[in-house]
C-alpha positions as CSV (number, residue, x, y, z in Angstrom):
1,M,0.0,0.0,0.0
2,R,1.0,3.7,-0.3
3,A,1.7,5.8,2.8
4,L,3.5,8.9,3.9
5,V,6.8,8.0,5.5
6,W,9.1,10.2,7.7
7,H,12.8,10.0,6.8
8,G,14.1,12.9,8.8
9,R,13.7,16.6,9.4
10,R,11.3,18.0,6.6
11,D,11.8,14.8,4.6
12,I,8.4,13.2,4.0
13,R,7.9,10.7,1.1
14,C,5.0,8.9,-0.4
15,E,6.2,5.3,-0.6
16,E,5.0,1.7,-0.9
17,V,5.0,-0.1,2.5
18,S,3.7,-3.4,3.8
19,D,0.0,-3.8,4.3
20,P,-1.1,-3.9,8.0
21,I,-2.4,-7.2,9.3
22,I,-4.5,-8.3,12.3
23,E,-2.0,-8.9,15.2
24,E,-4.3,-9.0,18.3
25,P,-7.9,-10.3,18.8
26,R,-9.3,-6.7,19.3
27,D,-7.6,-5.3,16.1
28,A,-9.3,-4.1,13.0
29,I,-8.0,-3.0,9.7
30,V,-9.5,0.2,8.4
31,R,-9.4,1.3,4.8
32,V,-8.7,5.0,5.0
33,T,-11.2,7.3,3.1
34,S,-9.9,10.6,4.5
35,C,-7.0,11.6,6.7
36,A,-5.6,15.0,7.7
37,L,-2.5,17.0,8.5
38,C,-2.4,18.2,12.1
39,G,-0.2,20.7,13.9
40,T,1.3,17.9,15.9
41,D,2.3,16.3,12.5
42,L,4.4,19.5,11.9
43,H,6.3,18.8,15.1
44,V,7.2,15.4,13.6
45,Y,8.0,17.0,10.3
46,N,10.4,19.5,12.0
47,D,11.9,16.7,14.2
48,F,10.9,18.2,17.5
49,V,9.3,15.1,18.9
50,P,11.7,12.7,20.9
51,A,12.2,9.1,19.9
52,L,11.3,9.5,16.2
53,K,12.3,6.6,13.9
54,A,13.1,7.0,10.3
55,S,10.9,5.0,7.8
56,H,7.9,5.5,10.1
57,V,4.4,6.0,8.6
58,I,3.0,9.2,10.1
59,G,-0.4,10.8,10.7
60,H,-3.1,10.3,13.4
61,E,-6.3,12.0,12.3
62,F,-8.3,9.7,10.1
63,M,-11.5,7.9,9.2
64,G,-12.6,5.1,6.9
65,V,-14.4,1.8,6.4
66,V,-13.7,-1.4,8.4
67,A,-12.0,-3.9,6.1
68,E,-11.3,-6.7,8.5
69,V,-11.9,-7.4,12.2
70,G,-10.3,-9.6,14.8
71,P,-12.2,-12.3,16.6
72,K,-12.9,-10.3,19.8
73,V,-14.2,-7.1,18.1
74,G,-17.9,-7.6,18.7
75,N,-19.4,-4.2,17.9
76,L,-17.9,-3.7,14.4
77,K,-18.3,-5.5,11.1
78,V,-16.7,-5.2,7.7
79,G,-18.2,-2.3,5.9
80,D,-18.9,-0.1,9.0
81,R,-18.0,3.5,8.5
82,V,-15.8,4.8,11.4
83,V,-14.0,7.8,12.8
84,V,-10.9,6.6,14.7
85,S,-9.7,8.3,17.9
86,C,-6.2,9.5,17.5
87,Y,-5.4,8.0,20.9
88,I,-5.7,4.2,21.2
89,V,-8.2,3.3,23.9
90,C,-8.4,0.0,25.8
91,G,-11.6,1.0,27.5
92,E,-10.9,-1.1,30.6
93,C,-8.1,0.5,32.6
94,E,-8.7,2.9,35.4
95,Q,-8.1,6.0,33.3
96,C,-10.4,4.8,30.5
97,R,-13.1,4.0,33.0
98,R,-12.8,7.6,34.3
99,G,-13.2,8.9,30.8
100,N,-9.5,9.9,30.5
101,S,-8.8,7.9,27.5
102,A,-5.7,9.9,26.4
103,F,-4.1,8.6,29.5
104,C,-4.9,4.9,28.8
105,E,-2.6,2.7,30.8
106,R,-2.5,-0.2,28.4
107,S,-2.4,1.0,24.8
108,N,1.1,2.4,24.8
109,R,3.4,-0.6,24.1
110,R,6.4,1.6,24.9
111,N,5.3,2.7,28.3
112,D,8.9,2.1,29.5
113,L,9.9,5.1,27.5
114,A,6.8,7.1,28.3
115,E,7.3,6.7,32.0
116,K,10.9,7.9,31.8
117,A,9.8,11.0,29.9
118,F,6.5,11.8,31.7
119,G,6.6,9.9,35.0
120,R,3.5,7.9,34.2
121,P,2.0,6.1,31.2
122,V,0.2,8.0,28.4
123,A,-2.0,6.4,25.7
124,G,-0.7,4.9,22.5
125,L,-1.0,7.3,19.5
126,F,-0.9,6.6,15.8
127,G,2.0,7.8,13.7
128,I,4.1,9.9,16.2
129,S,7.1,8.3,17.9
130,E,8.3,5.5,20.1
131,L,7.2,7.5,23.1
132,T,3.6,6.9,22.2
133,G,4.0,3.3,21.2
134,G,5.6,3.4,17.8
135,Y,2.4,2.6,16.0
136,Q,2.3,3.0,12.2
137,G,0.3,6.1,11.2
138,A,-2.8,7.0,9.4
139,Q,-1.6,8.9,6.3
140,A,-1.9,5.6,4.4
141,E,-4.3,3.5,2.5
142,Y,-4.9,1.1,5.4
143,V,-4.3,1.2,9.1
144,R,-4.2,-1.4,11.8
145,V,-6.4,-0.2,14.7
146,P,-5.6,-1.8,18.1
147,Y,-8.5,-2.1,20.6
148,A,-10.8,-1.3,17.7
149,D,-14.0,-1.8,19.6
150,T,-13.2,1.1,21.8
151,T,-11.0,3.2,19.6
152,C,-13.4,3.4,16.6
153,I,-16.5,5.6,16.6
154,K,-19.2,4.5,14.2
155,V,-20.7,7.2,12.0
156,S,-23.7,7.3,9.7
157,D,-23.5,7.5,6.0
158,G,-25.5,10.7,5.9
159,L,-22.6,13.1,6.7
160,P,-19.6,13.7,4.3
161,D,-16.1,12.9,5.5
162,E,-15.2,16.5,5.8
163,Q,-17.8,17.1,8.4
164,V,-17.0,14.1,10.7
165,L,-13.3,13.5,10.0
166,F,-12.1,16.0,12.6
167,V,-13.9,14.2,15.4
168,S,-10.8,12.0,15.3
169,D,-8.7,14.8,16.9
170,T,-8.8,18.5,16.2
171,L,-12.5,19.2,16.8
172,P,-12.6,17.5,20.3
173,T,-9.3,19.1,21.0
174,G,-10.7,22.6,20.4
175,W,-13.9,21.7,22.2
176,Q,-12.1,20.3,25.3
177,A,-9.9,23.4,25.3
178,A,-12.9,25.6,25.6
179,L,-14.7,23.4,28.1
180,Q,-11.6,23.5,30.4
181,C,-12.1,27.3,30.6
182,D,-15.4,26.9,32.4
183,I,-16.7,29.8,30.4
184,D,-19.1,32.3,32.0
185,P,-21.4,34.6,30.0
186,E,-19.3,37.7,30.8
187,D,-16.0,36.2,29.9
188,T,-13.4,37.4,27.4
189,V,-11.6,34.4,25.9
190,A,-8.3,35.0,24.1
191,I,-6.9,32.3,21.9
192,W,-3.4,32.1,20.5
193,G,-3.0,30.3,17.2
194,M,-5.6,30.2,14.5
195,G,-4.8,26.8,13.0
196,A,-7.5,24.2,13.0
197,V,-7.5,23.6,16.8
198,G,-7.6,27.4,17.4
199,Q,-10.5,27.8,15.0
200,F,-12.5,25.0,16.6
201,A,-11.7,26.3,20.1
202,L,-12.9,29.8,19.0
203,R,-16.2,28.5,17.7
204,S,-16.6,26.3,20.8
205,A,-16.1,29.3,23.1
206,I,-18.7,31.2,21.2
207,L,-21.1,28.2,21.3
208,L,-20.5,27.9,25.1
209,G,-21.5,31.6,25.5
210,A,-18.4,33.7,25.8
211,K,-19.1,37.4,25.6
212,Q,-16.0,38.3,23.7
213,V,-13.5,36.0,21.8
214,I,-10.1,37.3,20.6
215,A,-8.1,35.5,18.0
216,I,-4.3,36.0,17.9
217,D,-2.2,35.0,14.9
218,R,-0.1,36.5,12.1
219,V,-1.6,34.8,9.0
220,P,-4.2,37.1,7.4
221,E,-6.3,34.2,6.0
222,R,-6.6,32.6,9.4
223,L,-7.5,35.8,11.1
224,Q,-10.2,36.4,8.5
225,M,-11.6,33.0,9.2
226,A,-11.7,33.8,12.9
227,E,-13.4,37.2,12.2
228,A,-16.0,35.5,10.1
229,A,-17.1,33.6,13.2
230,G,-17.4,36.8,15.2
231,A,-14.0,37.0,16.9
232,I,-11.8,40.1,17.3
233,A,-8.5,39.6,15.5
234,I,-5.0,40.6,16.6
235,N,-2.1,40.3,14.2
236,F,0.9,40.1,16.4
237,E,3.2,41.2,13.6
238,E,1.3,44.5,13.3
239,E,0.4,45.4,16.9
240,S,1.3,44.6,20.5
241,V,-0.7,41.7,21.8
242,V,-0.4,43.0,25.4
243,E,-1.4,46.5,24.6
244,R,-4.4,45.4,22.4
245,L,-5.6,43.0,25.0
246,D,-5.4,45.7,27.7
247,E,-7.5,48.0,25.4
248,L,-10.1,45.3,24.8
249,T,-10.4,44.4,28.5
250,R,-10.1,47.9,30.1
251,G,-6.7,47.0,31.4
252,K,-7.8,43.9,33.2
253,G,-6.8,41.2,30.8
254,P,-8.8,38.3,29.4
255,H,-10.6,36.0,31.9
256,K,-9.6,32.8,30.0
257,C,-6.6,32.2,27.7
258,I,-6.1,29.2,25.3
259,D,-2.7,28.2,23.9
260,A,-3.5,26.5,20.6
261,V,0.1,26.9,19.4
262,G,2.3,24.7,21.6
263,L,6.0,24.1,21.3
264,E,6.7,25.8,18.0
265,A,5.7,29.4,18.8
266,H,6.8,31.8,16.0
267,P,6.4,35.3,17.4
268,T,8.3,38.3,16.2
269,A,11.9,38.6,17.4
270,T,11.8,39.3,21.1
271,L,14.3,38.6,23.8
272,D,12.6,35.5,25.0
273,T,12.2,34.0,21.5
274,V,15.9,34.6,20.6
275,Y,16.7,33.0,23.9
276,D,14.6,29.9,23.1
277,R,16.1,29.5,19.6
278,V,19.7,29.6,21.1
279,K,18.8,27.0,23.8
280,Q,17.1,24.8,21.3
281,A,20.2,24.9,19.0
282,V,22.5,23.7,21.8
283,M,19.9,21.1,23.1
284,L,19.3,22.8,26.4
285,E,15.6,23.3,25.7
286,T,13.2,21.3,23.6
287,D,10.1,23.7,23.3
288,R,9.5,27.3,22.5
289,P,7.0,28.5,25.2
290,H,6.5,32.2,24.2
291,V,2.7,31.8,24.2
292,L,2.7,30.2,27.6
293,R,4.7,33.0,29.0
294,E,2.5,35.7,27.4
295,M,-0.7,34.1,28.7
296,M,0.6,34.0,32.2
297,Y,1.5,37.7,32.0
298,V,-1.7,39.0,30.4
299,C,-4.4,36.8,32.0
300,R,-6.7,38.4,34.5
301,A,-6.2,37.5,38.2
302,G,-8.2,34.4,39.1
303,G,-8.3,33.4,35.4
304,T,-7.7,30.1,33.6
305,L,-5.1,29.0,31.1
306,S,-6.2,26.1,28.9
307,V,-3.3,24.4,27.0
308,P,-4.3,22.1,24.1
309,G,-1.2,23.0,22.2
310,Y,1.3,20.2,22.2
311,Y,4.5,20.4,24.4
312,A,7.0,17.6,24.1
313,G,9.7,18.2,26.8
314,L,11.4,21.0,28.6
315,V,10.6,24.7,28.7
316,D,12.5,27.5,30.4
317,K,12.0,30.9,31.9
318,I,8.3,30.3,32.8
319,P,7.0,33.2,34.9
320,F,5.4,30.9,37.5
321,G,5.5,33.8,40.0
322,A,2.9,35.6,37.9
323,A,0.7,32.5,37.8
324,M,1.0,32.0,41.5
325,N,0.4,35.6,42.6
326,K,-2.6,35.9,40.3
327,G,-4.0,32.5,41.3
328,L,-4.2,31.3,37.8
329,T,-5.7,27.8,37.0
330,I,-3.5,26.0,34.4
331,R,-5.2,23.2,32.6
332,P,-3.0,21.4,30.0
333,S,-4.3,18.1,28.6
334,L,-4.3,15.6,25.8
335,T,-7.7,15.1,24.2
336,H,-10.1,12.4,25.4
337,V,-11.7,11.8,22.1
338,P,-14.4,9.2,23.0
339,R,-15.6,11.4,25.8
340,W,-16.7,14.0,23.4
341,G,-17.2,12.1,20.2
342,G,-20.9,11.3,20.6
343,E,-21.9,14.8,21.6
344,L,-19.9,16.4,18.8
345,L,-21.4,14.0,16.2
346,R,-24.8,14.9,17.5
347,R,-24.1,18.7,17.2
348,I,-22.8,18.2,13.7
349,G,-25.9,16.2,12.7
350,E,-28.1,19.0,14.2
351,G,-26.3,21.7,12.3
352,Q,-24.8,23.4,15.3
353,I,-21.3,22.8,14.1
354,D,-20.0,22.3,10.5
355,P,-16.3,21.6,10.8
356,S,-15.7,21.5,7.1
357,F,-15.2,25.2,7.0
358,V,-11.6,24.7,8.1
359,V,-10.6,22.6,5.0
360,T,-8.5,24.7,2.6
361,H,-6.8,21.9,0.7
362,S,-8.1,18.5,-0.3
363,V,-5.7,16.4,-2.4
364,Q,-4.5,12.9,-3.1
365,L,-2.1,11.1,-0.8
366,D,0.9,11.4,-3.1
367,Q,0.6,15.2,-2.8
368,G,1.2,14.9,0.9
369,P,4.8,15.9,1.0
370,E,4.1,19.2,-0.7
371,M,1.1,19.8,1.6
372,Y,3.4,19.5,4.6
373,R,5.6,22.2,3.2
374,L,2.6,24.5,2.5
375,L,1.1,24.0,6.0
376,N,4.5,24.4,7.7
377,D,5.4,27.5,5.9
378,K,1.8,28.9,6.0
379,L,1.6,29.3,2.2
380,D,-1.4,29.5,-0.1
381,G,-3.8,30.2,2.7
382,C,-3.2,26.7,4.1
383,V,-5.1,26.0,7.3
384,K,-6.2,22.3,7.1
385,V,-5.3,19.7,4.6
386,V,-7.4,16.6,3.9
387,L,-5.7,13.7,2.1
388,K,-7.6,11.1,0.1
389,P,-5.8,7.8,-0.1
């Protein structure tokens, strides 16, 4: 079969690889009808994720049709249409029973590495690195899905792929990011990063009743997309984020802040960003946390920081004194896809949400390497890419 394969920093190739097979009784093989490029995939593309292996099939946001099932998969049959959670979910461990499926204690077959890096297990994840199990990814014609009975979410045939695909990852990530803010009707919510997760967090915050939502980015097309939903846009290359937020909140700062950027913040050249670049270059820091610092500084006292943006390792010069003295609540989290999947599919079916607005490019799988370049370099108005294997 054909798949997108990582060969090193910014080296993605569409190649022939071995077809997946059933390995465990709860496995299924899914024929991929649509998959997507995600911001986390760019961290892989740029070689910022630890324990990456060359010749690894990448990608984790996908859906398709069940092609084969193992003997212990009782709730799926060949021909079922499914969205697949990006995190692999056993459904039986303590964390899964609590609804915290992204922390599944069983699905990461390299928990020895995960525990060294994070102190405790995290769930297996398609197409990232050995830290999350080393599973082959979803930007391919077929994917082996472990624990398929609890990792797959069945969907009806009445909705097109572009409306339900993002339930695999980015839509519930944005939704959970907004929910973690505990939004009140008088709240101002500021969101850094207007990629797909930021766009979904923005619309979720509006749907949950925020009085004012502010979108922060530097790409005009992304800011226009945010304004179309009713947000106030700040282009950080044209004006000061701190000054503009003070103006919009009468000097008090936003009540809630969402970091939809993560470890690869690209602000204008400031002292802290130059510092991060230097420390990254000499391997003394893995992530660039400019947005995290800025949120701690500008957030209103008693406010909340929600962090769906992905961080892989170590950050430096975090103003924790500001967070402590203002009593900020900090809520980073991976996304518990099955917890939100049913509700989001219902809202899509009822017309409350139409996630397809975020798709700017829909192409064949063999165009994937070029799409990585466009998305990474923010060219051609690229916000979200859908690949059709």
